[in-house]
Phi, psi and omega in degrees: 000145178229180178064048182060031177080004183282325186224159175241157181301132180091355181290140177281128183225168170254139171250122183264126180274169180296338180272002180093351179287147178247140181235136179293141178206170176242127179287132180252321180175175179262151179257084185292333183297327182298316180295320179301323181268011175093005179269178178287156175299140182242158174230150173253128180226160175236133176273119184295332182289327181246349185061024179273132176260139180221158172256129187218154178297133185301329181288356176263006184244132174228157181287146171261151177269000000 
């Protein structure tokens, strides 16, 4: 488990945008360095439709059923 135990690698998740829209993604891992340097917890996700990988604030990610 990564992301403070909230998600596991390969888990299907939603990424919530600033406009309230949710986009499907796959959780890849947590970004522990950001917290160490005083930033917010981060997650790494991949969007299956574009195969684009991004680093995003963990609080914008929720699990999909």
